[in-house]
C-alpha positions as CSV (number, residue, x, y, z in Angstrom):
1,M,30.7,49.8,-3.6
2,V,30.6,50.6,-7.3
3,A,31.8,54.1,-8.3
4,L,29.0,55.8,-10.2
5,P,29.6,58.8,-12.6
6,A,30.0,62.2,-11.0
7,G,26.7,63.9,-10.5
8,F,24.7,60.7,-10.7
9,P,21.6,61.1,-8.5
10,D,21.9,59.1,-5.3
11,A,18.2,59.1,-4.4
12,P,15.7,56.4,-3.3
13,G,14.1,54.8,-6.3
14,I,17.2,55.3,-8.4
15,R,20.0,54.0,-6.3
16,L,19.2,50.6,-4.8
17,T,20.6,49.8,-1.3
18,A,21.0,46.5,0.5
19,A,19.5,48.1,3.6
20,E,16.1,48.6,2.0
21,L,16.1,45.0,0.8
22,L,17.2,43.7,4.2
23,A,14.3,45.6,5.8
24,L,11.8,43.7,3.7
25,R,12.4,40.7,6.1
26,D,10.0,42.3,8.6
27,Q,7.2,42.3,6.0
28,A,7.7,38.6,5.2
29,T,7.9,37.6,8.9
30,G,4.8,35.6,9.8
31,R,3.9,34.6,6.2
32,G,5.5,31.1,6.6
33,K,6.6,29.8,10.0
34,H,6.6,26.1,9.1
35,R,9.7,24.3,10.1
36,P,11.2,21.7,7.8
37,L,10.2,18.1,8.3
38,T,13.7,16.9,7.3
39,R,17.2,18.3,7.4
40,R,17.3,18.7,3.6
41,A,17.0,22.3,2.6
42,G,13.6,23.2,1.1
43,A,11.5,20.5,2.8
44,V,8.4,22.1,4.3
45,P,5.2,20.5,5.8
46,A,2.6,22.6,4.0
47,R,1.6,24.3,0.7
48,M,2.8,21.3,-1.3
49,P,3.1,21.8,-5.1
50,G,1.7,18.4,-5.9
51,A,1.2,14.7,-5.0
52,G,4.6,13.7,-6.4
53,M,5.7,10.7,-8.4
54,D,7.3,8.3,-5.9
55,L,5.1,5.4,-4.6
56,R,4.7,5.4,-0.8
57,E,2.2,2.5,-0.3
58,I,-0.7,0.5,-1.7
59,R,-3.4,-0.1,0.8
60,A,-7.1,-1.1,1.1
61,Y,-9.6,1.6,0.2
62,V,-11.5,3.2,3.1
63,A,-14.4,5.6,3.0
64,G,-13.2,9.1,2.2
65,D,-10.3,8.1,0.0
66,D,-10.0,9.8,-3.4
67,P,-11.3,7.2,-6.0
68,R,-9.1,8.7,-8.6
69,R,-6.2,7.0,-6.8
70,L,-7.5,3.5,-7.2
71,D,-4.7,1.0,-8.2
72,P,-6.2,-1.2,-11.0
73,A,-3.6,-4.0,-10.6
74,A,-4.0,-4.4,-6.8
75,T,-7.8,-4.1,-7.1
76,A,-8.0,-6.8,-9.7
77,R,-5.5,-9.1,-7.9
78,T,-7.3,-9.0,-4.5
79,G,-10.9,-8.4,-5.6
80,H,-11.1,-5.4,-3.2
81,P,-10.5,-1.7,-4.0
82,H,-6.9,-0.6,-3.2
83,I,-5.5,2.9,-3.2
84,R,-2.1,4.0,-4.4
85,S,-0.5,6.6,-2.2
86,L,2.4,8.8,-3.4
87,H,5.0,10.8,-1.5
88,E,4.1,14.5,-1.7
89,D,6.5,16.9,-3.3
90,R,8.1,19.0,-0.5
91,D,10.9,20.9,-2.2
92,D,10.7,24.6,-1.6
93,T,13.3,26.1,-3.8
94,V,13.2,29.3,-5.8
95,L,15.6,31.1,-8.2
96,L,15.3,34.9,-8.3
97,L,16.2,36.3,-11.7
98,A,16.6,40.1,-11.7
99,D,16.7,41.9,-15.0
100,F,19.0,45.0,-14.6
101,R,19.6,45.6,-18.3
102,A,19.0,48.9,-20.0
103,P,15.2,48.5,-20.6
104,M,14.7,48.2,-16.8
105,L,16.8,51.2,-15.9
106,W,13.9,53.5,-16.5
107,G,10.8,54.8,-14.7
108,T,8.5,57.8,-14.6
109,G,7.2,57.3,-11.1
110,A,8.9,57.0,-7.7
111,A,11.3,54.3,-8.7
112,L,13.0,52.7,-11.6
113,R,11.7,49.4,-12.9
114,S,14.9,47.8,-11.9
115,V,14.6,49.0,-8.3
116,R,11.0,47.8,-8.0
117,A,12.1,44.5,-9.5
118,A,14.7,44.0,-6.8
119,R,12.3,44.8,-4.1
120,H,9.7,42.4,-5.5
121,L,12.3,39.6,-5.7
122,A,13.8,40.3,-2.3
123,Q,10.3,40.1,-0.6
124,A,9.6,36.8,-2.4
125,G,13.0,35.5,-1.3
126,W,12.5,36.4,2.3
127,T,9.1,34.6,2.3
128,V,10.8,31.4,1.1
129,A,13.8,31.7,3.4
130,L,11.7,32.3,6.5
131,R,9.8,29.1,5.9
132,G,12.9,27.0,5.5
133,G,13.2,27.1,1.8
134,S,16.3,27.5,-0.5
135,V,16.9,30.7,-2.4
136,A,19.3,31.3,-5.4
137,A,19.8,34.5,-7.4
138,L,20.8,35.4,-10.9
139,M,21.3,39.0,-12.0
140,A,21.4,40.1,-15.7
141,G,23.0,43.5,-16.1
142,T,26.4,44.6,-17.2
143,R,27.2,40.9,-16.9
144,L,25.6,37.8,-15.4
145,A,26.2,37.3,-11.7
146,E,24.8,34.4,-9.6
147,L,24.5,33.1,-6.1
148,R,24.0,29.3,-5.7
149,G,20.9,28.2,-3.7
150,S,21.0,28.0,0.1
151,G,18.7,28.7,3.0
152,G,18.6,31.0,6.0
153,D,18.9,34.6,6.8
154,G,22.6,34.6,5.9
155,Q,21.8,33.5,2.3
156,M,19.1,36.2,1.9
157,A,21.5,38.9,3.3
158,A,24.0,37.8,0.6
159,V,21.2,38.0,-2.0
160,C,20.3,41.5,-0.9
161,H,23.9,42.8,-1.0
162,A,24.4,41.1,-4.4
163,L,21.3,42.8,-5.9
164,A,22.4,46.2,-4.7
165,R,26.0,45.7,-5.9
166,Q,24.9,44.5,-9.4
167,H,22.4,47.3,-9.7
168,D,25.1,49.8,-9.1
169,Q,27.2,48.2,-11.8
170,A,24.3,48.3,-14.2
171,L,23.7,52.0,-13.5
172,A,27.4,52.7,-14.2
173,A,27.5,50.6,-17.4
174,P,24.0,49.5,-18.7
175,G,24.0,46.1,-20.3
176,H,22.2,45.2,-23.6
177,A,22.8,41.4,-23.8
178,P,19.5,39.5,-24.6
179,L,17.7,38.0,-21.6
180,S,17.9,34.6,-23.3
181,E,21.5,34.3,-21.9
182,A,20.2,34.6,-18.4
183,L,17.3,32.3,-19.0
184,A,19.7,29.6,-20.4
185,R,21.9,30.0,-17.3
186,A,18.7,29.7,-15.1
187,M,18.2,26.2,-16.6
188,R,21.6,25.2,-15.0
189,L,21.0,26.9,-11.7
190,S,17.4,25.8,-11.1
191,P,16.8,22.0,-10.6
192,S,14.1,20.3,-12.7
193,G,10.8,20.9,-11.0
194,G,12.1,24.1,-9.3
195,R,10.5,27.5,-9.3
196,V,12.0,30.5,-11.1
197,L,10.7,34.1,-10.5
198,V,11.8,36.5,-13.3
199,A,11.4,40.2,-12.7
200,T,11.5,42.0,-16.1
201,C,9.4,44.0,-18.5
202,L,7.9,43.3,-21.9
203,D,10.6,45.2,-23.6
204,G,13.2,43.1,-22.0
205,L,11.7,39.8,-23.3
206,E,12.4,40.7,-27.0
207,G,14.0,37.7,-28.6
208,A,13.9,35.6,-25.4
209,E,10.7,33.6,-26.0
210,P,12.4,30.3,-27.2
211,A,14.7,30.3,-24.1
212,L,11.6,31.1,-21.9
213,A,9.7,28.2,-23.4
214,A,12.6,25.8,-22.8
215,L,13.0,26.9,-19.2
216,A,9.2,26.5,-18.6
217,R,9.1,23.0,-19.8
218,R,10.5,21.5,-16.6
219,R,10.3,24.4,-14.2
220,S,7.5,26.6,-12.8
221,V,8.3,30.0,-14.2
222,T,6.6,33.2,-13.1
223,L,7.2,36.4,-15.0
224,A,6.8,39.5,-12.8
225,L,6.2,42.2,-15.4
226,M,7.2,45.6,-13.9
227,L,4.6,48.1,-15.2
228,D,5.5,51.8,-15.1
229,D,3.2,54.6,-14.0
230,A,3.1,55.9,-17.6
231,E,1.7,52.5,-18.7
232,I,-0.9,52.4,-16.0
233,R,-1.9,56.1,-15.8
234,P,-0.6,58.0,-18.8
235,P,-0.7,61.8,-18.6
236,L,-3.9,63.5,-19.6
237,G,-4.0,66.1,-22.4
238,P,-1.8,66.6,-25.5
239,L,1.9,66.3,-25.3
240,A,4.4,68.0,-27.6
241,V,6.9,65.7,-29.3
242,S,9.8,67.1,-31.2
243,D,13.0,65.8,-32.9
244,G,14.6,69.3,-32.8
245,Q,13.3,70.2,-36.2
246,H,9.7,69.1,-36.4
247,S,7.0,69.1,-33.7
248,R,3.7,67.2,-33.2
249,L,1.1,67.0,-30.6
250,A,0.2,63.5,-29.3
251,R,-1.9,61.9,-26.6
252,L,-0.8,58.8,-24.7
253,A,-3.1,55.9,-24.1
254,A,-2.6,53.0,-21.7
255,P,-1.4,50.0,-23.7
256,D,-3.5,46.8,-24.0
257,L,-1.1,44.0,-22.9
258,S,-3.6,41.2,-23.2
259,A,-2.2,39.8,-26.4
260,E,1.4,39.8,-25.1
261,V,0.3,38.2,-21.8
262,T,-1.6,35.5,-23.6
263,R,1.4,34.7,-25.8
264,L,3.7,34.4,-22.7
265,R,1.2,32.2,-21.0
266,A,1.1,30.0,-24.0
267,L,4.9,29.4,-23.6
268,G,4.2,27.8,-20.2
269,A,4.9,30.8,-17.9
270,T,2.7,32.3,-15.2
271,V,2.4,36.1,-15.8
272,A,2.0,38.6,-13.0
273,E,1.5,42.3,-13.9
274,I,3.2,44.3,-11.1
275,A,1.8,47.8,-10.8
276,P,3.7,50.6,-9.2
């Protein structure tokens, strides 16, 4: 347990607990009950990401085969159409990257962005773990902290406790290091072809686009952008803004994020806007 400053509010939505992340297991139960086909962590029999690259066999064409898989060499050699079959990709691994830096330690609704990010990542992690996949975690806050990939309930319990512990450390001493450091570390933690789920906000991505593009070249990267209530439903009516000497009245409008989202997608990332 990290000692927080005296008087710091210990309330749901501000203080993250491992118990609330562990409880998310029940929500993920039933989403993926497939058992692994092999003993290698991450091999599952359904929801494959693709056809793979490794050759399994070349056989004669039969009605119903995909003609796009015709093998030109075998077809020309035998005079009969032949199909090239590939081993399907079966790895189910995910790296959860939680942004607990200063821009995420903020919120106008029921929870800080950082708390909602941890909940979102934990729920995704439980879904993968319960179907036999491998889960790793990387937390960017006061410092970088990581958990190597593994499977099972024990691994997810360790992830939940690590998220709560690192969040407390971030509340006690907010970090300001660029997210690019965490993204560079993610390249070493996540295997080529793996999936990376990053929970952050648009403010937190400043200066990190080159590192994000590099990570997305050989990995499937999803950016879960934690939107705040003020961004979705800004207060109606004029608001007084003052610097102590001068005052103005202003109205808040919901921001148009389409340009930023388009730019992030152009870097190779999938973008998910997570509303409160």
